N, C-alpha and C positions, 0 to 999 in steps of 0.2 A: 283854643283847646286847653284842656288840663293835661299836662305832660309830666309823667313820672319817669325819672332816669335812674336805673341801677348803675351807679358810677364806680368804675374800677380802673379803666384805661386812663393814664395821665391826661388831665384836662388840656394841657398845652399841646398834646398830640391830636386829640380828637376834636377839640373846639366845638362843643355843642352850640355855643353862642353864635357861631357863624351859620348854623343850619336852622336855629330856632330864634325868633325874635322874642327875647325875654320880656320885653315891654308889652307886646301884643298878647302873648300866651302866659298862662300860669304854669311855671316850671318848678318842679320840686325834685331834689336830689336825695336818693338813698345811697349813702356812700359806704362802699365795702373796703375803703382804703384805710379806715381808722381815723380819718380826719375830714373836715370840710374845707380845709385851707385851699385857696385858689379858685373856689367856685364863684360864679357871678354874684355881685352884691344884689340883695333884694330877692334872690331866689330862695324858696324853701329848702331846708337842708336838715338831714338827720344822719347820724353815724349809726350804721347797723351794728347791733350787738350780738347777732346770731349769723352763722354762715348762710349764704344765699340758697344752699341746697336744702335748708330747713324751711320748706315752702309753707308748712302749717304755721310756724312761728312768724314768718314774715307776713302772712295773710292776717294773722290775729293782731300783730303789733302795728300794722300800717294800713288797716282796713279803711281808715278815714281818708287817706290819700288814694289808695288803690280803688276804692269803691266809686270814686268820681272821676277816675282817669279816662281820658279819651285815647291816650297812647301810653304804652309802657316800653321804654327803650332800654335795651341791654345788649351791648356789643362785645363784651368779653366772652371768650369761649366758656368760661366757668359759669356764666350767668344766663346763657342762651336757653337751656332747658328749664331752670327755675322760673324765668320770666314767662316762658310759654305756659307753664302750669298756672301761674298767677293770672295771665290773660284769660285762660279758660275758666278759672274759678270766678273771676270778677266780670266776665263778659267784655273784656277790653279788646278792640280790634287788633289784628296782627297775627303773627305766627303762633300756631298751637303745637302741643307736644308731637303730634303726628307729623307736622311739617319739619320740625327741628331734629327729631330722633335719627333719621337716616344720615344727617349731616353731622351728628354729634356722637352717636353710639357706634364705635368702630366695628363692633361685631355685626350689627345690622347693616352698616355701610358695606362691609365686605361681602356679606351673604347676598345682598341685593345686586352688587356688582357681579358676583359669581353667577347668579341666576341669569344675568344678561350676557354672559360670556365675555366679560371684560377681563383682559389679561392682568394678572396680579400674582404676587407670591402665594404659594399654598398656605392654607391656614386650617386650624382644627379647633373645635371646642375642647375644653379641658377633659371632658369625659371621653371624647374620641381619641385624643392624644394618649391618654392613660391606657385606653383599651388596646391600641395598636401603635405603639411608638415606633418611629423610624429607626433603622439600625445605625445610620450615619447622618452627618450633616450638623449644621448649627441652626439654632432656633431662638425665638424671642418669646418671652411672656409679655403680653401687651394688655394693659388695662383698657377697658372699653370706654371709659369716660374721662380719662386724664388728658392732659395736653403737655407740650414742651418736653416730651420723652419721660415724664415723671412715671416712676414705677416700672419701667422696662428692665427686664433682666435677660441676659443672653447666655448661651452655653450649648453643649451637646445634649442629646436626648436624655441621658442619665441625669445630668445636672438639672435640666428643666423639670424632670419628674420629681427629683428631690425637693426643688424649690416649691413646686406645686403642693407636695405633701406637707410642707412646712407652713403653708398658708392657713389662715383661720378657716374653720369648717363652713362658716356662713359669710356671705358677702357683706360689704359695708352697708349697713341698714340706712345710713343717712342718705345714700344714693339710690335706694331701692326704687323709689318712684320714678327715677330717671332711666332705669334700665328697662329695655324693651322686653316684652313677655315672650321668651323663647323657651325651648325645652331644656336648655342649659342655662341656669340663672347665675352662673359664676360671673364675677365682675372682671374677669380676664379671659383671654383666649391665647392660643399659641400660633405663632407665625413662622414660616420658613425664613431664614436669613439669606438674602440674595445679595451678593457683592455687586457693587456698581457705583455709579455717579448719581447722587440725589439732586433732583431738580425741583423747583417750585414755580408754578404759574400763578400769577396774581392779576386780578382785574375785576370786572363786573359784568353782570348779565342784565339785559332789559327785555322783558317779554320772551324769555327763553333763548335769546340770542347773545352770544359773547360779543360785547361791544369793543372793549379795550383790554389788552392783555400784555403783560411782559413776562418773559422767560428768564429764569435765573438758575445758577448752579451753586450749590453750597461748597464752600471751602472749609473743610472739616465737616462735622455733622452734629445734629441736635442731641443725639445720645451722648457723644463725647463731651458736649457742652454741659450736659446734666452732671457729668462726672468731673468737670473742672477744666476743660480745655476751651480755648477761644473758638469763636465761630465767625465765619464770614459768608457772604453771598454776593455773587457777581452776575450782573445781567449779561445775557448772551443772546445771539440771534435765535429766533423761533425755529423750531423743527416741526415740519408738517405732521409727523406721526404723533408728537407730543400734543399738538393742538387738536388733532383728531380724537385722541384719547380723552382729552378734557371735554370736548363737545359731545362725545358719546356718553360719558359717565355722569355728568351733572343732571341731565334729564332723568336718568335711571334713579337718581337719589331725590328727585323732586324739586331741585332748585331751578327757578326760572328768573329770579331777580336778585339784585344786590351783589355785594362783594363776595369773592371766593379766594381761598388760599389752597391751592391744589398741589399735592406732593406726589412725585412719581420717581421711579428709578430707571436709569439707563444702564442696561446690563452690558457686559463686555462685548457681546455681539451686536450692540447697537439698538436692541429692542427697548421699548418703554413699557414699564409695568406700573399700574396704579397702586399707590400706597395708601393715601387717605386724603380727605379734603375737609375744609371748614367753611361754613357759610358766613364769613366775616373777614375783616381786613387782617392780613398777616401781621405778626408782631415784629419786634426789633426795628430795623430800618426799612421795612417793606414799603410803608406808605410814603416815606420821604423820598426814597429812590424812584418809586413809581411816579411821583409827581415831577421829579426832576427830569425823568425820561419822557413823560407823556404830556406834562402840563396839567394833568387831572389830579385833583385831590380826592383820593379814594375814600377817605372817611366821609367827606361831604356828600359824595354820590351815594354811599351806603346809607347815611342818615336820611337823605331825601327819600329813599324808598321806604325806610322804616316809618317816617313821619307821614308821608303823603301817598304811599302806594305806587308811586311812579317817579321817574327821574327826568328832569329837563337836562338832556345830555350836554355836558360841557364840551367845548371845542378842544380837540387834541392838538397839541403843539409839540411834535417830536423833536427831541434834542439831537444835536450832532454827537453828543457824548453818550457814553454808557456809564452806569453807576453801580456801585456796590456798597455794602455796609459791613461793619464788623462789631463784635461785642466780646468783652472778656467777662467771665463769671466771677461772682463773689459768694454765691450761696453755698458752696461746697466746703467752706472753712468757717467754723464757729468764731474764730478770732478775726475774720475779715481778710481782705485781699487788697493789695495796691500794686501798681505797675510803674515802671520807669519808661516813659514814652517821650520821644523826641519828635514833635510835630514838624520841625524844620527839615527833617530827613525826607519828608514826603511832600515838600513844597511843590505846588502845581498839580498834585494828585489828591491832596486832602481837601475836601469840601468843608467839612465841619467835624468837630469832635467834642466829647465831654470827658474830662479826666477828673475822677473823684478820688480824693485821698481817703475819704470815709464813706464808701458806698452804703446805701440804706438796705441792702439785701439782708434777709433773715436766713439764718442757717437752715438748709434743707428746703427752702421755698424758691424754686427756680424762677428767675425773672430776667427778661431782656430789657427792662426799662432802664433808661439812661441813669436815673437817680439811684438805681439799685446795683449798678455795676461800676467797677473801677475805671473802665475805659470802653467807649463806644464811639462810632463815627461813621462818616460817609466819604467814599472816595470816588474819583471819576477817571476815565481814560478810555482807551480803545477796548473793544470786546476781548481782544487777545491779551492785553496787558493787565486787565483788572485782576484776574486770578493771581498773577504774579505779585501784584501790589498787596493783595489781601494775604497771600501766603507769607510775604515778607513781614507784614505787620504782626500776623498771628504767631509766627515762629521766632521772630527776632526781637520782639518787645519783651523785656525782662519782667517777670513776675517776682516781686520782692517778698522775701520771707518775713513773717510777722516778728516784730521785736519783742 
């Protein structure tokens, strides 16, 4: 096969070479990372000079590779829809925009879930919120096509209305082809803020059936990480109501195969509400902790579906331990961030860690990648003790002021 890969996820994490025999197949990388360092020797490689959302430019600049491709692989959240448009344009087998949009466009995702009666926080189009704003409560402005909590703003109804009024009159035209055709073409919508405990369920589907899944609870949250606070996640025993919500929601959004990263909130009275999902492997330490807990490499399972349309299911080997991950941000300071971390303090609980004195994060660009953050790692323990360990790391590790 001729295989083109839109490369953004760190190669050491996803390991395309384990899924694809680079000697048997012609493999070419279009790198969105700004470099081709670390890619397999002998593979074709180009550094992209335009963002992947500019589908017209990509199609024109790389038609020689795309025109002969048998597969186009893109597993980063930011590249899923552009790749789907390119497949459609060049007749490459695989997911089309109509397949990806309900799993990528949060407005479409939420409206489909609402139509199916799936429990979730209340939400409004910009026009409807302006027309009849609630009198009380806290709300979020949520971008339809961003990830990692990028662009989310919170406040009461008056603050939200003011922020909406300050937004440009037209949506980001670079993303126009990615936004589904609805009556409200704004690139954001408004969501009710519901306090509670944020969970994420990770695993994969085969032929519409959830095959392997782990449940985890965030220590901290992704929105606060976006604003500069550390984030952790601890595996936890499955809850039947959460699994039922997962199994009910994914078919409504059209996902039958491949990896998922499903986020939901457990309210104070114990109910679970759907927040959002993604048809790819979760970021940060999700894949590593999933494999430690189950024995299954989620990236390899996901790539198998993308490459061959099916999965030879790996054997699950459940661990006696539970696992969690943590990450400290660096994107929120233009001058960078460093931390004072004592690994010996967590002996017996710390599985691995990466401590960077000079993280590669760019100011304003949220990243969970180990190279881009001052500190990240994986811990293990009992289901009850993991959250305490992660809370200790996140609250008692000193963040050093820049000199």
